N, C-alpha and C positions, 0 to 999 in steps of 0.2 A: 420751176415744176420739175419733179424729176417722178414721180411713181406714174405706173401705167394706169393707175383708177384716175388717178387728178386728169391724165389727158381725155381719157374715154368720158370722162362725166361732164368734161366740159365740152367737148366734140358733141355728144351726144345729148344734153341738155342745154344747152347754150346758145345763143345767136349765131347765124350765121352768114358773112359778108364776102362774095367773092369776086376780084378781079380778074383779069388775065393770067396775071402771074402769081396770085398769093389768095388767099383765105384765111380770112380771121374769124377765128371761132370764139366767143368771149361769155362767160358767166358770172354773175355773185357772187360770193360766200358770205354769209353771214359771222360764221362758225372762225373764221382767220382773215385779220383784217389789212393783212399785207396783201400788193399787187405778185402777182406771180402769171411769169410768162415761161411759154414751152416751144419750142420750134421742130416741126417735122418735114423734114428734106428726104425725100425717097430717092430709091435707084432709079426712078423714071427720071430724074435731074440730070444724070450722068454718070461720070468714073469718081471716084473719092474727092479728085480734088474738083471737080466741078461742084461735087457736094457742101465740101468744105468752104469753097469761097462765096457760096448762096447763104451759110449758115451764118459767117464772119459779116455778110451783108446785112445781114437779116438783124444779128444781134446787134450792130452800129445804129441800123436804124430805128430799133425799137428803142434802143436806150435814150434818145434823143425825143421820145414821143412820151416815156413814163411819167412826168410831173401831171401831165392832164388827165390820170387815169383816177378813178375814183376809189377808195380804200375797200380792199374785197374783192378785188375783178381779178378774175383767173381768166389769162388768154392765151390761146394756141394758133401759132401763126404758122400755115401749111403751105410752103411752097409748090408751086406748080411748074411742070416740065419748062414754059417759057421763061422763066424765071434765070435760070441758065442761059438762053438765047439771047435775051432782050432784059441785059440790066438795066439799062438807063429806064425801062419803064418801072423798073421795082419799086424805085420809093415811092413816086406819085402814086400806084396803085394800093401801096402799102397806105400810104396818108390816107386814099379815100377809104379803104376798107377798114381801117385803125379808127376813123372817124365815126363811121356808118356803126360801127358795132358798137364801141362807146356810148354812143348816143341811143341806140337801142337797147342796150342791158340796163342804163340809168333809167327809163322810162317805165 
């Protein structure tokens, strides 16, 4: 996902599932059959090194989960400040939020 309009549309009109380290927004698109994922890692996370570390972890974790995502799904993964402080919780929080968001947007 690259345009701010795609991010805005997904965040505003999709479902939202939050956990202590991440928030996952998801929506379905009937126009585009591809799965798109975008990341939001703000300065509240920390300096550039911390933000990039969190982004790399999120990219790695989401790449493993893309197989189970229905076609036409758009996802925005927003990191919260605890993502940099408690990286060990990031994977489990993303698992739960990701599964719940996919379940809610599919039904």
